[in-house]
LOKOL-629799 format. One record per residue (C-alpha): x, z, y; residue number from 1; residue in three letters. Coordinates in steps of 0.05 Angstrom, whole numbers, padded with zeros to 5 digits. Layout:
N
BANU      X      Z      Y resi resn
BANU      X      Z      Y  NUM  ALA
...
//
This chain:
294
BANU      X      Z      Y resi resn
BANU  00215  01086  01023    1  UNK
BANU  00154  01090  00977    2  UNK
BANU  00133  01029  00943    3  UNK
BANU  00067  01024  00919    4  UNK
BANU  00041  00974  00865    5  UNK
BANU -00027  00947  00888    6  UNK
BANU -00038  00894  00837    7  UNK
BANU  00002  00873  00777    8  UNK
BANU -00005  00803  00743    9  UNK
BANU  00017  00786  00672   10  UNK
BANU  00028  00716  00651   11  UNK
BANU  00057  00689  00587   12  UNK
BANU  00107  00633  00587   13  UNK
BANU  00103  00618  00514   14  UNK
BANU  00107  00542  00492   15  UNK
BANU  00126  00526  00564   16  UNK
BANU  00196  00553  00560   17  UNK
BANU  00208  00497  00497   18  UNK
BANU  00164  00447  00508   19  UNK
BANU  00163  00435  00587   20  UNK
BANU  00242  00417  00594   21  UNK
BANU  00226  00357  00540   22  UNK
BANU  00161  00334  00574   23  UNK
BANU  00199  00329  00641   24  UNK
BANU  00261  00293  00617   25  UNK
BANU  00212  00245  00577   26  UNK
BANU  00165  00239  00645   27  UNK
BANU  00105  00241  00602   28  UNK
BANU  00057  00255  00663   29  UNK
BANU  00085  00199  00704   30  UNK
BANU  00086  00149  00645   31  UNK
BANU  00012  00162  00627   32  UNK
BANU -00005  00158  00705   33  UNK
BANU  00028  00091  00709   34  UNK
BANU -00019  00062  00647   35  UNK
BANU -00083  00091  00670   36  UNK
BANU -00118  00055  00730   37  UNK
BANU -00165  00114  00760   38  UNK
BANU -00128  00172  00734   39  UNK
BANU -00071  00175  00785   40  UNK
BANU -00123  00167  00841   41  UNK
BANU -00158  00232  00820   42  UNK
BANU -00146  00298  00857   43  UNK
BANU -00117  00327  00793   44  UNK
BANU -00074  00265  00762   45  UNK
BANU -00090  00245  00688   46  UNK
BANU -00021  00249  00672   47  UNK
BANU -00015  00324  00690   48  UNK
BANU -00083  00342  00654   49  UNK
BANU -00058  00308  00588   50  UNK
BANU  00015  00342  00594   51  UNK
BANU -00018  00409  00600   52  UNK
BANU -00058  00393  00540   53  UNK
BANU  00002  00374  00502   54  UNK
BANU  00035  00441  00519   55  UNK
BANU -00029  00476  00493   56  UNK
BANU -00029  00436  00429   57  UNK
BANU  00044  00456  00415   58  UNK
BANU  00031  00528  00429   59  UNK
BANU  00026  00579  00369   60  UNK
BANU -00044  00587  00378   61  UNK
BANU -00078  00528  00410   62  UNK
BANU -00138  00539  00443   63  UNK
BANU -00201  00488  00436   64  UNK
BANU -00211  00440  00494   65  UNK
BANU -00270  00481  00518   66  UNK
BANU -00228  00539  00527   67  UNK
BANU -00163  00506  00558   68  UNK
BANU -00177  00537  00625   69  UNK
BANU -00183  00606  00594   70  UNK
BANU -00117  00596  00560   71  UNK
BANU -00087  00570  00622   72  UNK
BANU -00106  00632  00659   73  UNK
BANU -00064  00675  00615   74  UNK
BANU -00003  00628  00616   75  UNK
BANU  00039  00605  00673   76  UNK
BANU  00008  00535  00680   77  UNK
BANU -00013  00548  00751   78  UNK
BANU  00063  00572  00771   79  UNK
BANU  00089  00509  00736   80  UNK
BANU  00041  00455  00747   81  UNK
BANU  00001  00477  00809   82  UNK
BANU -00062  00468  00774   83  UNK
BANU -00118  00521  00776   84  UNK
BANU -00149  00540  00712   85  UNK
BANU -00220  00514  00739   86  UNK
BANU -00187  00440  00742   87  UNK
BANU -00177  00441  00664   88  UNK
BANU -00247  00443  00643   89  UNK
BANU -00272  00402  00584   90  UNK
BANU -00304  00347  00623   91  UNK
BANU -00240  00328  00662   92  UNK
BANU -00201  00330  00600   93  UNK
BANU -00250  00285  00563   94  UNK
BANU -00242  00237  00622   95  UNK
BANU -00167  00242  00619   96  UNK
BANU -00167  00225  00540   97  UNK
BANU -00223  00163  00555   98  UNK
BANU -00174  00138  00608   99  UNK
BANU -00113  00134  00568  100  UNK
BANU -00144  00113  00501  101  UNK
BANU -00141  00040  00518  102  UNK
BANU -00061  00044  00532  103  UNK
BANU -00043  00090  00473  104  UNK
BANU  00001  00038  00446  105  UNK
BANU  00041  00022  00504  106  UNK
BANU  00043  00098  00521  107  UNK
BANU  00072  00112  00454  108  UNK
BANU  00125  00058  00461  109  UNK
BANU  00147  00078  00529  110  UNK
BANU  00155  00146  00510  111  UNK
BANU  00194  00132  00446  112  UNK
BANU  00236  00086  00485  113  UNK
BANU  00249  00141  00541  114  UNK
BANU  00266  00187  00486  115  UNK
BANU  00317  00140  00451  116  UNK
BANU  00347  00127  00518  117  UNK
BANU  00354  00200  00541  118  UNK
BANU  00380  00230  00474  119  UNK
BANU  00418  00164  00452  120  UNK
BANU  00383  00155  00387  121  UNK
BANU  00384  00100  00339  122  UNK
BANU  00320  00060  00306  123  UNK
BANU  00354  00018  00257  124  UNK
BANU  00331  00051  00196  125  UNK
BANU  00262  00075  00191  126  UNK
BANU  00229  00122  00131  127  UNK
BANU  00153  00102  00126  128  UNK
BANU  00099  00133  00088  129  UNK
BANU  00019  00140  00088  130  UNK
BANU -00026  00200  00087  131  UNK
BANU -00096  00212  00101  132  UNK
BANU -00138  00259  00147  133  UNK
BANU -00203  00287  00118  134  UNK
BANU -00271  00290  00157  135  UNK
BANU -00332  00327  00141  136  UNK
BANU -00402  00315  00166  137  UNK
BANU -00446  00252  00182  138  UNK
BANU -00424  00197  00232  139  UNK
BANU -00474  00147  00226  140  UNK
BANU -00495  00154  00296  141  UNK
BANU -00429  00150  00331  142  UNK
BANU -00434  00094  00375  143  UNK
BANU -00383  00033  00368  144  UNK
BANU -00334  00023  00421  145  UNK
BANU -00349 -00022  00482  146  UNK
BANU -00319 -00098  00468  147  UNK
BANU -00269 -00088  00519  148  UNK
BANU -00238 -00027  00486  149  UNK
BANU -00194 -00029  00422  150  UNK
BANU -00239 -00018  00359  151  UNK
BANU -00235  00058  00331  152  UNK
BANU -00212  00068  00260  153  UNK
BANU -00272  00082  00216  154  UNK
BANU -00281  00144  00182  155  UNK
BANU -00302  00120  00112  156  UNK
BANU -00292  00142  00040  157  UNK
BANU -00230  00121  00011  158  UNK
BANU -00183  00135 -00047  159  UNK
BANU -00136  00198 -00040  160  UNK
BANU -00109  00211 -00110  161  UNK
BANU -00136  00246 -00177  162  UNK
BANU -00153  00311 -00149  163  UNK
BANU -00197  00287 -00093  164  UNK
BANU -00212  00213 -00112  165  UNK
BANU -00260  00198 -00055  166  UNK
BANU -00273  00233  00011  167  UNK
BANU -00288  00216  00087  168  UNK
BANU -00225  00203  00118  169  UNK
BANU -00176  00158  00162  170  UNK
BANU -00109  00134  00141  171  UNK
BANU -00049  00157  00183  172  UNK
BANU  00017  00118  00171  173  UNK
BANU  00081  00137  00203  174  UNK
BANU  00146  00108  00211  175  UNK
BANU  00205  00161  00228  176  UNK
BANU  00276  00146  00249  177  UNK
BANU  00331  00169  00198  178  UNK
BANU  00371  00187  00268  179  UNK
BANU  00343  00256  00293  180  UNK
BANU  00276  00247  00250  181  UNK
BANU  00240  00219  00312  182  UNK
BANU  00172  00191  00300  183  UNK
BANU  00181  00120  00317  184  UNK
BANU  00123  00090  00307  185  UNK
BANU  00044  00110  00278  186  UNK
BANU -00018  00074  00264  187  UNK
BANU -00088  00101  00247  188  UNK
BANU -00130  00059  00206  189  UNK
BANU -00194  00058  00168  190  UNK
BANU -00203  00112  00112  191  UNK
BANU -00204  00056  00054  192  UNK
BANU -00143  00022  00080  193  UNK
BANU -00091  00003  00029  194  UNK
BANU -00021  00035  00030  195  UNK
BANU  00011 -00038  00016  196  UNK
BANU -00017 -00061  00082  197  UNK
BANU  00015 -00013  00131  198  UNK
BANU  00086 -00031  00123  199  UNK
BANU  00086 -00103  00157  200  UNK
BANU  00041 -00075  00208  201  UNK
BANU  00092 -00028  00219  202  UNK
BANU  00150 -00076  00225  203  UNK
BANU  00112 -00124  00272  204  UNK
BANU  00100 -00070  00318  205  UNK
BANU  00166 -00035  00321  206  UNK
BANU  00200 -00105  00331  207  UNK
BANU  00144 -00127  00386  208  UNK
BANU  00137 -00057  00424  209  UNK
BANU  00208 -00023  00413  210  UNK
BANU  00252 -00090  00410  211  UNK
BANU  00283 -00068  00340  212  UNK
BANU  00305 -00125  00304  213  UNK
BANU  00326 -00127  00232  214  UNK
BANU  00313 -00050  00216  215  UNK
BANU  00322 -00022  00148  216  UNK
BANU  00257  00007  00123  217  UNK
BANU  00253  00056  00067  218  UNK
BANU  00186  00072  00033  219  UNK
BANU  00158  00088 -00034  220  UNK
BANU  00135  00040 -00091  221  UNK
BANU  00076  00012 -00042  222  UNK
BANU  00129 -00020  00001  223  UNK
BANU  00153 -00066 -00058  224  UNK
BANU  00094 -00120 -00065  225  UNK
BANU  00097 -00194 -00060  226  UNK
BANU  00069 -00198  00009  227  UNK
BANU  00109 -00147  00038  228  UNK
BANU  00178 -00172  00010  229  UNK
BANU  00156 -00241  00036  230  UNK
BANU  00141 -00214  00104  231  UNK
BANU  00206 -00173  00110  232  UNK
BANU  00246 -00234  00093  233  UNK
BANU  00214 -00278  00142  234  UNK
BANU  00228 -00225  00196  235  UNK
BANU  00300 -00222  00170  236  UNK
BANU  00289 -00143  00160  237  UNK
BANU  00319 -00104  00104  238  UNK
BANU  00281 -00055  00057  239  UNK
BANU  00293 -00002  00008  240  UNK
BANU  00238  00027 -00046  241  UNK
BANU  00232  00043 -00122  242  UNK
BANU  00209 -00008 -00164  243  UNK
BANU  00209 -00012 -00243  244  UNK
BANU  00265 -00056 -00281  245  UNK
BANU  00256 -00092 -00343  246  UNK
BANU  00312 -00079 -00399  247  UNK
BANU  00339 -00151 -00382  248  UNK
BANU  00346 -00136 -00308  249  UNK
BANU  00383 -00068 -00328  250  UNK
BANU  00424 -00104 -00369  251  UNK
BANU  00439 -00158 -00321  252  UNK
BANU  00457 -00101 -00265  253  UNK
BANU  00503 -00065 -00311  254  UNK
BANU  00540 -00132 -00331  255  UNK
BANU  00553 -00144 -00253  256  UNK
BANU  00576 -00070 -00245  257  UNK
BANU  00623 -00074 -00307  258  UNK
BANU  00650 -00136 -00276  259  UNK
BANU  00668 -00111 -00209  260  UNK
BANU  00621 -00162 -00174  261  UNK
BANU  00583 -00150 -00113  262  UNK
BANU  00509 -00160 -00116  263  UNK
BANU  00493 -00215 -00068  264  UNK
BANU  00425 -00238 -00090  265  UNK
BANU  00379 -00227 -00152  266  UNK
BANU  00325 -00284 -00154  267  UNK
BANU  00261 -00264 -00192  268  UNK
BANU  00245 -00305 -00246  269  UNK
BANU  00177 -00346 -00238  270  UNK
BANU  00123 -00305 -00267  271  UNK
BANU  00157 -00238 -00267  272  UNK
BANU  00142 -00177 -00221  273  UNK
BANU  00208 -00144 -00234  274  UNK
BANU  00260 -00138 -00172  275  UNK
BANU  00318 -00105 -00155  276  UNK
BANU  00318 -00031 -00125  277  UNK
BANU  00352 -00059 -00054  278  UNK
BANU  00317 -00107 -00013  279  UNK
BANU  00364 -00168 -00010  280  UNK
BANU  00338 -00229  00027  281  UNK
BANU  00379 -00293  00031  282  UNK
BANU  00439 -00280  00076  283  UNK
BANU  00438 -00200  00065  284  UNK
BANU  00489 -00172  00023  285  UNK
BANU  00465 -00116 -00026  286  UNK
BANU  00506 -00053 -00054  287  UNK
BANU  00522 -00050 -00128  288  UNK
BANU  00469  00004 -00152  289  UNK
BANU  00457 -00010 -00225  290  UNK
BANU  00463  00065 -00239  291  UNK
BANU  00412  00084 -00185  292  UNK
BANU  00363  00039 -00232  293  UNK
BANU  00363  00083 -00291  294  UNK
//
């Protein structure tokens, strides 16, 4: 018997092989559909559109949104999702992003909690830091968000460091779980937002949306400020960050270490900014770490 090959079609699996199993275990499309009001009623559900967009973003060579349909034609997207490439046009993708935007906070919380439950991760220790994303161009004519929608972060000039002291940007703060390096929480703020203002917002959001109580938050020197310390103590949370110690503080810690005494609490003298390295609110026992303060 002779077999004649009439047509041959080649599709690339690419990032689908790695990304798709995680997206399905986390039920990303279903979670996003449950939050949007009109997306799940469309011929092509919003959740599916956004899940395919995530696959593309995590590909080795992500395609522009305007070219997502052309990219999907070369991939196994239709075979896996049942979506024809024509459904992935930039207008439909834009509507999907608009539909999910008012629900970003709830969507993120739901997916993080799903990941914690599915993979058995812990959120009791968070490592937090702040970075910035630069923009080029003019944005004066961009309309403001409607009153019913969350206010979008402002692209404004802000301080970035000695190498580039002022540029148009937004601020991105991120808290990552020590267990598994899971991005636990993020917030995008105005480009001129101060680093010191991010830690309490993160703590409040983590407690409210992820139901994590009394976490240990590890940050840089921006964490150690008066308002932050007061806020963490009021929330009965622990914190760890670098701070400078004066000679009297170092002497006190060395004496405690030599005597073998546990450091229960070191009160800050009135009018002095120095603080112990380990955040230790009343009722929270700190370790003996005078050597780490050298």
